[in-house]
Backbone as CSV, one residue per row, in Angstrom:
resi,resn,N_x,N_y,N_z,CA_x,CA_y,CA_z,C_x,C_y,C_z
1,MET,-21.097,-14.861,3.366,-20.435,-13.707,2.552,-19.042,-13.826,2.927
2,SER,-17.971,-13.511,2.220,-16.602,-13.520,2.385,-16.312,-11.723,2.281
3,SER,-15.725,-11.233,3.188,-14.834,-9.629,2.842,-13.586,-9.854,2.898
4,PHE,-13.058,-8.965,1.906,-11.664,-8.863,1.896,-11.389,-7.355,2.412
5,LEU,-11.045,-7.027,3.416,-11.188,-5.596,4.120,-9.675,-5.017,4.437
6,ASN,-9.409,-3.823,3.755,-7.996,-3.444,4.277,-8.153,-2.558,5.440
7,LYS,-7.282,-1.806,5.620,-7.083,-1.098,6.962,-7.236,0.274,6.703
8,LYS,-7.619,0.685,5.452,-8.330,2.177,5.279,-8.957,2.582,4.183
9,ASN,-10.127,2.319,4.602,-11.468,2.635,3.736,-11.944,2.019,2.360
10,LEU,-11.244,0.661,2.249,-11.944,0.239,0.960,-12.259,-1.404,1.374
11,THR,-13.357,-1.563,1.152,-14.003,-3.376,1.600,-14.297,-3.664,0.268
12,ILE,-14.140,-4.722,-0.078,-14.254,-5.889,-1.267,-15.091,-6.935,-1.016
13,THR,-16.224,-6.897,-1.379,-17.354,-8.273,-0.564,-17.664,-9.525,-1.504
14,PHE,-17.116,-10.681,-1.359,-17.635,-11.679,-2.221,-18.757,-12.736,-1.645
15,ASN,-19.611,-12.807,-2.550,-20.771,-14.177,-1.943,-20.145,-15.207,-2.408
16,ASP,-20.473,-16.363,-1.255,-20.302,-17.551,-1.346,-19.496,-18.318,-2.356
17,ASP,-20.636,-18.407,-3.312,-20.345,-18.927,-4.542,-19.250,-18.556,-5.354
18,PHE,-19.215,-16.957,-5.133,-18.179,-16.584,-5.973,-16.827,-16.940,-5.358
19,THR,-16.535,-17.113,-3.882,-15.311,-17.545,-3.048,-15.193,-18.898,-3.326
20,LYS,-16.089,-19.914,-3.506,-15.609,-21.270,-3.941,-15.508,-21.319,-5.407
21,SER,-15.788,-20.564,-6.217,-15.187,-20.620,-7.633,-13.853,-20.227,-7.859
22,LEU,-13.504,-19.289,-6.996,-12.105,-19.146,-6.700,-11.257,-19.817,-6.124
23,GLU,-11.755,-20.417,-5.269,-11.167,-22.020,-4.472,-10.564,-22.900,-5.676
24,LYS,-12.001,-23.198,-6.443,-11.685,-24.200,-7.810,-10.438,-23.753,-8.452
25,LEU,-10.217,-22.423,-8.882,-9.709,-21.978,-9.805,-8.230,-22.207,-9.273
26,GLY,-8.369,-21.939,-7.636,-6.713,-22.014,-7.182,-6.098,-20.758,-7.174
27,LEU,-6.947,-19.877,-6.836,-6.655,-18.230,-6.842,-6.751,-18.104,-5.335
28,GLU,-5.566,-17.064,-5.099,-5.863,-16.835,-3.604,-6.055,-15.330,-3.359
29,ILE,-6.566,-14.973,-2.236,-6.690,-13.608,-2.254,-5.309,-13.282,-0.837
30,PHE,-4.349,-12.438,-1.053,-3.422,-12.305,-0.307,-3.024,-11.087,-0.118
31,ILE,-3.796,-9.595,-0.420,-3.632,-8.502,-0.321,-3.441,-8.235,1.170
32,LYS,-2.238,-7.498,1.587,-1.699,-7.372,2.861,-2.230,-6.141,3.534
33,SER,-2.720,-5.050,2.593,-3.225,-3.631,2.938,-3.671,-2.830,1.834
34,GLY,-4.377,-2.340,2.459,-5.075,-1.413,1.681,-4.142,-0.484,0.886
35,ARG,-3.149,0.258,1.018,-2.051,0.690,0.575,-1.554,-0.202,-1.018
36,GLU,-1.456,-1.527,-0.179,-0.724,-2.516,-1.770,-2.088,-2.615,-2.823
37,LEU,-3.120,-2.883,-2.191,-4.332,-2.953,-3.128,-4.366,-1.716,-3.812
38,GLN,-4.521,-0.536,-3.350,-4.682,0.740,-4.379,-3.407,0.796,-4.896
39,GLU,-1.719,0.244,-4.617,-0.762,0.491,-5.635,-1.046,-0.235,-6.695
40,ASN,-1.573,-1.448,-6.538,-1.588,-2.342,-7.541,-2.852,-2.505,-8.617
41,LEU,-3.588,-1.585,-8.163,-4.730,-1.247,-9.049,-3.988,-0.552,-9.957
42,ARG,-3.446,0.789,-9.914,-3.134,1.477,-10.675,-1.755,1.174,-11.633
43,CYS,-0.885,0.540,-11.159,0.412,-0.047,-11.668,0.713,-1.630,-11.364
44,PRO,0.217,-2.481,-11.359,0.022,-3.856,-11.103,1.647,-4.543,-10.875
45,LYS,2.174,-4.746,-9.839,3.280,-5.116,-9.547,3.318,-6.717,-9.411
46,ASP,2.591,-7.343,-8.901,2.030,-8.624,-8.639,1.297,-9.689,-9.726
47,LYS,2.050,-10.355,-10.411,1.407,-10.935,-11.791,-0.088,-11.810,-11.068
48,GLU,0.260,-12.608,-9.651,-1.171,-13.052,-9.570,-2.184,-12.259,-8.940
49,PHE,-2.040,-11.006,-8.453,-2.745,-9.942,-8.252,-3.383,-9.821,-9.591
50,GLU,-2.925,-9.407,-10.225,-3.246,-9.018,-11.744,-4.387,-10.441,-12.269
51,ARG,-3.774,-11.462,-12.629,-4.874,-12.498,-12.687,-5.889,-12.822,-12.155
52,PHE,-5.871,-12.399,-11.154,-7.003,-12.250,-10.115,-8.341,-11.584,-10.489
53,PHE,-7.745,-10.438,-10.928,-8.560,-8.934,-11.288,-8.755,-9.418,-12.745
54,ASP,-8.040,-9.921,-13.323,-8.578,-10.349,-14.754,-9.764,-11.808,-14.806
55,PHE,-9.468,-12.058,-13.623,-10.693,-13.206,-13.451,-12.008,-12.434,-13.355
56,LEU,-11.938,-11.425,-12.551,-13.350,-10.661,-12.091,-13.784,-10.035,-13.353
57,ASN,-12.971,-9.660,-14.329,-13.325,-8.630,-15.440,-13.332,-9.517,-16.644
58,LYS,-13.208,-10.703,-16.469,-12.788,-11.304,-18.253,-14.233,-11.303,-18.858
59,GLU,-15.229,-11.574,-18.587,-16.577,-11.257,-19.507,-16.747,-10.090,-19.821
60,TYR,-15.952,-8.952,-19.005,-16.666,-7.657,-19.425,-15.323,-7.071,-20.639
61,THR,-14.038,-7.556,-20.337,-13.430,-7.537,-21.161,-13.728,-8.057,-22.872
62,LYS,-14.042,-9.003,-22.682,-14.211,-10.014,-23.814,-15.736,-9.239,-24.497
63,GLU,-16.343,-8.607,-23.870,-17.605,-7.503,-24.346,-17.017,-6.458,-24.663
64,VAL,-16.020,-5.700,-24.009,-15.457,-4.624,-25.089,-14.754,-4.870,-26.053
65,MET,-14.159,-6.148,-26.021,-13.544,-6.326,-27.485,-14.109,-6.496,-28.679
66,GLU,-15.721,-7.186,-28.249,-16.885,-7.441,-28.980,-17.186,-6.390,-30.119
67,MET,-17.189,-5.001,-29.069,-17.872,-4.273,-29.614,-17.068,-3.167,-30.341
68,ALA,-15.775,-3.444,-30.181,-14.347,-3.401,-30.962,-14.416,-3.568,-31.962
69,TYR,-14.866,-4.678,-32.586,-15.344,-5.393,-33.968,-13.912,-5.088,-34.317
70,LEU,-12.711,-5.789,-34.264,-11.594,-5.821,-34.942,-11.850,-6.492,-36.063
71,LYS,-11.814,-5.864,-37.121,-11.297,-6.618,-38.504,-10.081,-7.347,-38.971
72,ARG,-10.251,-7.973,-39.732,-9.027,-8.880,-40.427,-7.648,-8.320,-40.572
73,LYS,-7.503,-7.005,-41.280,-6.558,-6.535,-41.601,-6.438,-5.139,-40.830
74,GLU,-7.137,-4.539,-39.556,-6.990,-3.348,-38.902,-5.911,-3.543,-37.823
75,ASP,-5.493,-2.024,-37.826,-4.397,-2.165,-36.796,-4.761,-1.940,-35.248
76,TYR,-4.387,-2.255,-34.215,-4.734,-2.309,-33.236,-3.630,-1.698,-31.876
77,LEU,-4.261,-0.705,-31.331,-3.385,-0.309,-30.179,-4.223,-0.758,-28.616
78,GLU,-3.766,-0.785,-27.414,-4.308,-1.234,-26.475,-3.450,-0.084,-25.591
79,ILE,-3.721,0.733,-24.827,-3.384,1.456,-23.610,-3.759,1.026,-22.194
80,GLY,-2.571,0.380,-21.430,-2.988,-0.225,-19.909,-3.616,-1.936,-20.464
81,PHE,-2.823,-2.426,-20.996,-2.884,-4.011,-20.961,-3.639,-4.867,-20.245
82,GLY,-2.565,-4.252,-18.893,-3.125,-5.291,-17.828,-2.578,-6.701,-17.980
83,SER,-3.315,-7.920,-17.530,-3.029,-9.176,-17.999,-2.780,-9.699,-19.268
84,GLY,-3.266,-8.730,-19.808,-3.276,-8.992,-21.495,-4.289,-9.772,-22.313
85,THR,-5.280,-9.973,-21.802,-6.458,-10.896,-22.281,-6.998,-10.313,-23.654
86,SER,-7.393,-9.045,-23.600,-7.723,-8.318,-24.641,-6.576,-8.304,-25.936
87,MET,-5.305,-8.114,-25.452,-4.339,-8.195,-26.398,-4.130,-9.284,-27.330
88,LEU,-4.480,-10.335,-26.088,-4.303,-11.550,-27.195,-5.392,-12.405,-27.959
89,MET,-6.688,-11.401,-27.335,-8.112,-11.344,-28.092,-7.616,-10.846,-29.640
90,ALA,-6.884,-9.663,-29.646,-6.552,-8.961,-30.852,-5.511,-9.561,-31.598
91,ALA,-4.569,-10.222,-31.040,-3.525,-11.226,-31.851,-4.063,-12.414,-32.554
92,GLN,-5.500,-12.490,-32.067,-6.211,-13.811,-32.659,-7.163,-13.598,-33.906
93,SER,-7.250,-11.824,-34.014,-8.658,-11.501,-35.086,-8.347,-10.628,-36.028
94,THR,-6.728,-9.954,-35.982,-6.267,-9.576,-36.972,-5.184,-9.856,-37.265
95,GLN,-4.699,-9.622,-38.951,-3.528,-9.617,-39.415,-3.010,-8.464,-39.531
96,GLY,-3.440,-7.445,-38.895,-2.918,-6.139,-38.781,-1.739,-6.002,-37.512
97,LYS,-1.345,-5.095,-37.190,0.126,-5.106,-36.373,-1.216,-4.716,-34.698
98,VAL,-0.745,-5.518,-33.726,-0.983,-5.179,-32.312,-0.094,-4.554,-31.439
99,TYR,-0.431,-3.469,-30.821,0.915,-2.764,-29.901,-0.125,-2.705,-28.640
100,GLY,0.765,-2.661,-27.851,0.164,-2.108,-26.441,1.271,-1.597,-25.556
101,TYR,0.779,-0.731,-24.361,1.634,0.202,-23.566,1.070,-0.094,-22.370
102,ASP,1.877,-0.529,-21.384,1.299,-0.511,-19.817,2.113,0.230,-19.444
103,LEU,2.068,0.326,-17.969,2.770,1.607,-16.765,3.556,0.388,-16.273
104,SER,3.106,-1.037,-15.748,4.146,-1.614,-15.110,4.923,-2.860,-15.962
105,PRO,6.176,-2.599,-15.529,6.724,-3.712,-16.110,6.635,-5.007,-16.011
106,ALA,5.840,-5.511,-14.868,5.548,-6.985,-14.316,4.018,-7.436,-15.535
107,MET,3.527,-6.129,-15.844,2.554,-6.505,-16.967,3.070,-7.061,-18.269
108,VAL,3.967,-6.150,-18.810,4.800,-6.417,-19.713,5.068,-8.158,-19.819
109,ASP,5.705,-8.542,-18.407,6.298,-9.951,-18.588,5.258,-11.043,-18.200
110,LEU,4.257,-10.329,-17.561,3.062,-11.247,-17.683,2.433,-11.986,-19.342
111,LEU,2.349,-10.433,-19.781,1.926,-10.973,-21.089,3.025,-11.367,-22.107
112,ALA,4.137,-11.433,-21.868,5.233,-11.976,-22.734,5.206,-13.708,-22.446
113,GLU,4.796,-13.851,-21.384,4.674,-15.650,-20.344,3.475,-15.760,-21.273
114,LYS,2.004,-15.262,-21.479,0.725,-15.841,-21.944,1.092,-15.671,-23.487
115,PHE,1.902,-14.966,-24.306,1.963,-15.348,-25.854,2.845,-16.563,-26.033
116,TRP,3.970,-16.672,-25.285,4.574,-18.143,-25.133,3.826,-19.154,-25.130
117,GLU,2.902,-19.218,-23.963,1.694,-20.289,-23.588,0.841,-20.441,-24.961
118,THR,0.568,-19.310,-25.669,-0.528,-19.700,-26.751,-0.132,-20.245,-28.073
119,PRO,-0.648,-21.327,-28.398,-0.157,-22.202,-29.820,-0.227,-20.822,-31.020
120,PHE,1.412,-21.046,-31.716,1.296,-20.301,-32.623,0.137,-20.303,-33.592
121,ASN,-0.223,-20.828,-34.047,-1.274,-21.342,-35.129,-2.658,-20.793,-34.575
122,LYS,-2.725,-20.339,-33.288,-3.751,-19.317,-33.118,-3.749,-18.078,-33.340
123,LEU,-2.516,-17.454,-33.512,-2.365,-15.678,-33.987,-2.268,-15.870,-34.892
124,THR,-3.120,-14.494,-35.450,-3.423,-14.157,-36.662,-2.335,-13.367,-37.171
125,THR,-1.562,-12.963,-36.092,-0.581,-11.834,-36.802,0.870,-11.958,-36.316
126,SER,1.593,-11.248,-36.788,3.003,-11.586,-36.057,3.822,-10.240,-35.876
127,ASN,3.021,-9.275,-35.988,3.430,-7.892,-36.067,2.921,-7.337,-34.386
128,LEU,3.629,-7.833,-33.578,3.457,-7.400,-32.364,4.176,-6.775,-31.325
129,LYS,4.003,-5.882,-30.784,4.846,-5.286,-30.263,3.755,-4.407,-28.686
130,PHE,4.512,-4.958,-27.775,4.196,-4.907,-26.368,5.190,-3.965,-25.176
131,GLU,5.326,-3.271,-24.823,6.155,-2.660,-23.673,5.900,-1.608,-22.646
132,HIS,6.366,-1.510,-21.750,6.649,-0.702,-20.437,6.698,0.843,-21.013
133,HIS,5.477,1.255,-20.897,5.600,2.889,-21.172,4.404,3.722,-20.687
134,ASP,4.987,4.750,-20.150,3.807,5.928,-19.576,3.351,6.867,-20.763
135,VAL,2.003,6.839,-21.347,1.421,7.559,-22.150,1.350,9.064,-21.909
136,GLU,1.756,9.170,-20.056,1.394,10.702,-19.921,2.630,11.217,-19.773
137,SER,3.634,10.073,-20.351,5.040,10.842,-20.382,5.340,12.123,-21.339
138,SER,6.296,12.991,-21.267,6.516,13.819,-22.315,5.983,13.215,-23.649
139,GLN,6.318,11.963,-23.958,6.500,11.380,-25.345,5.047,11.214,-25.761
140,GLY,3.994,11.169,-24.859,2.820,10.694,-25.247,2.649,9.347,-25.399
141,ILE,2.010,9.057,-26.771,1.912,7.707,-27.639,2.753,7.638,-28.619
142,PRO,4.379,7.150,-28.257,5.182,7.094,-29.212,4.829,6.516,-30.601
143,GLN,4.123,7.049,-31.598,3.260,6.213,-32.139,3.049,7.705,-33.329
144,PRO,3.474,7.303,-34.681,2.992,8.246,-35.874,1.553,8.565,-36.203
145,ASP,1.311,9.647,-36.400,-0.042,10.098,-36.778,-1.050,8.965,-37.395
146,ASN,-2.138,9.078,-37.247,-3.062,8.010,-38.126,-2.290,6.519,-38.227
147,SER,-2.269,6.333,-37.438,-1.271,4.629,-37.576,-2.545,3.434,-36.974
148,PHE,-3.688,3.876,-36.624,-4.325,2.652,-35.930,-5.535,2.801,-36.069
149,ASP,-6.247,1.779,-36.356,-7.799,1.862,-36.784,-8.890,1.409,-35.547
150,VAL,-8.016,1.159,-34.352,-8.849,0.675,-33.156,-7.872,0.959,-32.119
151,VAL,-8.589,1.697,-31.051,-7.695,1.862,-29.658,-8.674,1.763,-28.900
152,THR,-7.832,1.015,-27.776,-8.722,0.486,-26.627,-8.251,0.989,-25.463
153,HIS,-8.876,0.942,-24.435,-8.552,1.051,-22.799,-9.490,0.819,-22.053
154,ILE,-9.351,-0.541,-21.134,-10.320,-1.028,-19.904,-9.968,-0.789,-18.979
155,ASN,-10.776,0.181,-18.123,-10.356,0.359,-16.703,-9.121,1.333,-16.476
156,VAL,-8.654,1.661,-17.240,-7.484,2.746,-16.939,-7.696,4.423,-17.245
157,ILE,-8.701,4.888,-17.365,-9.001,6.541,-17.770,-9.007,7.008,-16.244
158,TYR,-9.162,6.286,-15.450,-9.571,7.087,-13.826,-8.298,7.306,-13.407
159,PHE,-6.954,6.663,-13.784,-5.878,6.695,-13.395,-5.095,8.011,-14.016
160,TRP,-5.410,8.544,-15.146,-4.883,9.393,-15.444,-4.955,10.872,-15.157
161,LYS,-3.599,11.651,-14.850,-3.780,12.560,-14.205,-4.439,13.662,-15.229
162,ASP,-4.152,13.573,-16.676,-4.483,14.585,-17.573,-5.071,13.649,-18.414
163,PRO,-6.438,13.400,-18.205,-7.263,12.514,-19.352,-7.486,12.660,-20.572
164,ILE,-7.565,14.501,-20.560,-7.827,14.912,-21.903,-6.741,15.225,-23.233
165,ARG,-5.472,15.051,-22.297,-3.903,15.205,-22.993,-4.322,13.670,-23.616
166,VAL,-4.198,12.587,-23.000,-4.159,10.992,-23.546,-5.187,11.201,-24.551
167,LEU,-6.560,11.224,-24.337,-7.649,11.389,-25.072,-7.253,12.083,-26.541
168,ARG,-6.455,12.852,-26.705,-6.043,14.015,-27.809,-5.044,12.909,-28.494
169,GLU,-4.062,12.164,-27.546,-3.019,11.562,-27.962,-3.917,10.395,-29.127
170,ILE,-4.732,9.762,-28.504,-5.662,8.868,-28.972,-5.865,9.441,-30.206
171,TYR,-6.547,10.311,-30.381,-7.271,10.732,-31.403,-6.075,11.150,-32.749
172,ARG,-4.989,11.496,-32.319,-3.772,11.784,-33.154,-3.780,10.542,-33.852
173,VAL,-3.113,9.291,-32.934,-3.119,8.053,-33.703,-4.065,7.515,-34.173
174,LEU,-5.088,7.816,-34.079,-6.310,6.961,-34.634,-6.495,7.095,-36.280
175,LYS,-6.378,6.454,-37.107,-6.775,6.736,-38.719,-7.459,7.354,-38.666
176,PRO,-8.149,8.512,-39.942,-9.580,8.920,-40.256,-10.320,7.730,-40.165
177,GLY,-11.587,7.671,-39.778,-12.438,6.648,-39.756,-12.077,5.898,-38.627
178,GLY,-11.380,5.690,-37.980,-11.069,4.773,-36.697,-11.802,5.108,-35.510
179,ARG,-11.679,3.997,-34.860,-12.602,4.029,-33.397,-11.637,4.044,-32.013
180,GLN,-12.250,4.402,-31.112,-11.853,4.449,-29.702,-12.568,3.730,-28.932
181,VAL,-12.371,2.879,-28.299,-13.161,1.809,-27.592,-12.755,1.999,-25.990
182,ILE,-13.795,2.480,-25.025,-13.474,2.628,-23.507,-14.250,1.817,-22.613
183,GLY,-13.577,0.927,-21.714,-14.382,0.246,-20.903,-14.075,1.031,-19.568
184,MET,-15.370,1.179,-18.874,-15.188,2.329,-17.787,-16.083,2.044,-16.781
185,ALA,-15.993,2.722,-15.526,-17.225,2.260,-14.666,-17.999,3.933,-14.733
186,MET,-19.347,4.115,-14.358,-19.911,5.095,-14.027,-19.049,6.111,-12.977
187,LYS,-19.355,7.186,-13.024,-18.883,8.081,-11.871,-19.424,7.796,-10.732
188,ASP,-20.710,7.409,-10.361,-21.303,7.466,-9.236,-20.594,6.365,-8.477
189,VAL,-20.373,5.015,-9.183,-19.624,3.881,-8.774,-18.339,4.686,-8.447
190,MET,-17.621,4.922,-8.926,-16.340,5.551,-8.896,-16.173,6.380,-7.537
191,GLU,-17.373,7.486,-7.546,-17.401,8.192,-6.147,-17.654,7.150,-5.155
192,ALA,-17.965,6.087,-5.190,-18.665,5.525,-3.971,-17.353,4.457,-3.214
193,VAL,-16.215,4.513,-4.013,-14.999,3.800,-3.500,-14.111,4.704,-3.007
194,GLN,-13.806,4.701,-1.731,-12.932,5.127,-0.913,-11.857,4.840,-0.561
195,THR,-10.459,5.611,-1.323,-9.164,4.751,-1.159,-8.425,5.885,-0.236
196,GLU,-7.305,5.431,0.374,-6.354,6.404,1.178,-5.523,6.750,0.092
197,ALA,-5.195,6.638,-1.039,-4.768,7.630,-1.776,-5.376,8.041,-2.656
198,ASP,-5.254,8.807,-3.487,-6.237,9.535,-4.671,-5.500,8.913,-5.732
199,ILE,-6.117,7.669,-5.931,-5.437,7.085,-7.306,-6.708,6.791,-8.165
200,PHE,-7.844,7.192,-8.171,-8.827,7.463,-8.975,-8.966,8.891,-9.033
201,ARG,-7.948,9.109,-10.119,-8.140,10.951,-10.140,-9.071,11.308,-11.321
202,THR,-9.978,10.400,-11.989,-10.927,10.891,-12.913,-12.002,10.086,-12.926
203,ARG,-13.172,10.851,-12.602,-14.796,10.086,-12.599,-15.630,10.998,-13.304
204,PHE,-16.026,9.953,-14.434,-16.748,10.894,-15.830,-18.208,10.065,-15.427
205,SER,-19.143,11.118,-15.749,-20.387,10.822,-15.978,-20.766,10.645,-17.448
206,LYS,-21.766,9.891,-17.924,-21.918,9.960,-19.504,-21.919,11.363,-20.255
207,ARG,-22.727,12.339,-19.380,-22.285,13.622,-19.870,-21.131,14.012,-19.997
208,ASP,-20.441,13.852,-19.125,-18.709,14.326,-19.077,-17.715,13.732,-20.055
209,VAL,-18.227,12.410,-20.556,-17.375,11.529,-21.571,-17.664,12.097,-23.019
210,ILE,-19.133,12.502,-23.295,-19.582,12.930,-24.292,-19.201,14.275,-24.893
211,ARG,-19.247,15.238,-23.784,-18.607,16.582,-23.695,-17.169,16.638,-24.021
212,VAL,-16.222,15.593,-23.305,-14.827,15.674,-23.346,-14.292,15.113,-24.448
213,LEU,-15.262,14.040,-25.319,-14.905,13.681,-26.781,-15.077,14.512,-27.880
214,LYS,-16.405,15.209,-27.675,-16.856,15.846,-28.858,-15.958,17.229,-28.979
215,ALA,-15.199,17.706,-27.562,-14.857,18.997,-27.753,-13.078,18.646,-28.374
216,ILE,-12.673,17.271,-28.090,-11.475,16.579,-28.776,-11.447,16.658,-30.760
217,GLY,-12.849,16.445,-31.121,-12.993,16.005,-32.281,-13.701,14.636,-32.608
218,PHE,-14.135,14.045,-31.756,-14.635,12.525,-31.710,-16.061,12.788,-32.385
219,VAL,-16.565,12.010,-33.210,-18.028,11.691,-33.506,-18.596,10.781,-33.608
220,ASP,-19.889,10.558,-33.530,-20.880,9.341,-33.523,-20.420,8.687,-32.444
221,ILE,-20.666,9.216,-31.316,-20.122,8.669,-29.645,-21.221,7.731,-29.471
222,SER,-21.174,6.570,-29.016,-21.996,5.685,-28.299,-21.893,5.471,-26.833
223,ILE,-22.793,5.446,-26.173,-22.765,4.702,-24.835,-23.468,3.789,-24.626
224,LEU,-23.034,2.459,-24.229,-23.640,1.461,-23.785,-23.501,0.641,-22.627
225,LYS,-24.589,0.087,-22.093,-24.141,-0.456,-20.817,-23.781,-1.649,-20.926
226,SER,-22.766,-2.404,-19.879,-22.597,-3.939,-20.164,-23.324,-4.860,-19.747
227,ARG,-23.504,-5.854,-20.545,-24.515,-7.010,-20.251,-24.043,-7.463,-19.178
228,PHE,-22.900,-7.710,-18.809,-22.500,-8.531,-17.740,-22.230,-7.719,-16.272
229,LYS,-22.114,-6.330,-16.559,-22.075,-5.419,-14.991,-22.703,-4.178,-15.371
230,LYS,-24.127,-4.712,-15.636,-25.188,-3.308,-16.074,-25.252,-2.375,-14.919
231,GLU,-25.180,-2.741,-13.786,-25.273,-1.840,-12.693,-24.164,-0.649,-12.542
232,ASN,-23.063,-1.011,-13.133,-22.090,-0.025,-12.994,-21.089,0.322,-14.115
233,ARG,-21.108,-0.347,-15.072,-20.002,-0.174,-16.451,-20.756,-0.147,-17.668
234,MET,-19.960,0.930,-18.322,-20.493,1.503,-19.765,-19.149,0.991,-20.705
235,ILE,-19.656,0.827,-22.074,-18.696,0.788,-22.767,-18.883,2.067,-24.019
236,VAL,-17.909,2.772,-24.209,-18.020,3.849,-24.840,-17.183,3.960,-26.272
237,ILE,-17.704,4.252,-27.210,-17.516,3.943,-28.793,-17.396,5.544,-29.467
238,ALA,-15.993,5.368,-29.991,-16.067,7.116,-30.323,-15.549,7.205,-31.567
239,TRP,-15.931,7.746,-32.490,-15.271,7.629,-33.748,-14.303,8.952,-34.388
240,LYS,-13.499,8.661,-35.072,-12.649,10.193,-35.665,-13.205,10.484,-36.941
241,LYS,-13.378,11.378,-37.387,-13.680,11.880,-38.758,-12.676,11.474,-39.550
């Protein structure tokens, strides 16, 4: 076993096969401290750090996007797009607009690099917009009401100070009949992760998710266990009337 141990309460352990697979990909684990890890989880400042976590979550991200079932002419928004894997998938699935906001300027730069590296003929839309923006700012989500068919966020909800406010904003910008798709870990998993700083501000159980989404106005709420991370991840789908 190989351990990636910080100085303050957080350990991530990899088995030998996984470590070997990282070596084959040329990925390096280089976090200097627990504080650096925690800061990068919420707002990545290092592109290689995010590429590493993108590798960890690649199959789960694909699964969330499959559940989003983005159709050919639908409009898509992602909050906290990180390394941009799901944004690229959306841009190769719909002819509608593909917008994204992320708290980290480094992630905006990384996604721009990925789009430049993607052959133009693989993109199905030219209506792309991704930028640095904090959806918890006074602006909220800077889009008109009823703008998007699909809104996703993957492993982001834990970092919001006021998740109910952001979820209300998502409801506002969804078109009637639109859907929100959330990728997230379960409450018991998040509570088991101890951090020096209080970066995981929100921890939801299945019951919590359903209660909050219903109160906002979402209907037909489904909660699915991930095929790839059955023990600790769920995918939530909620519709706007």
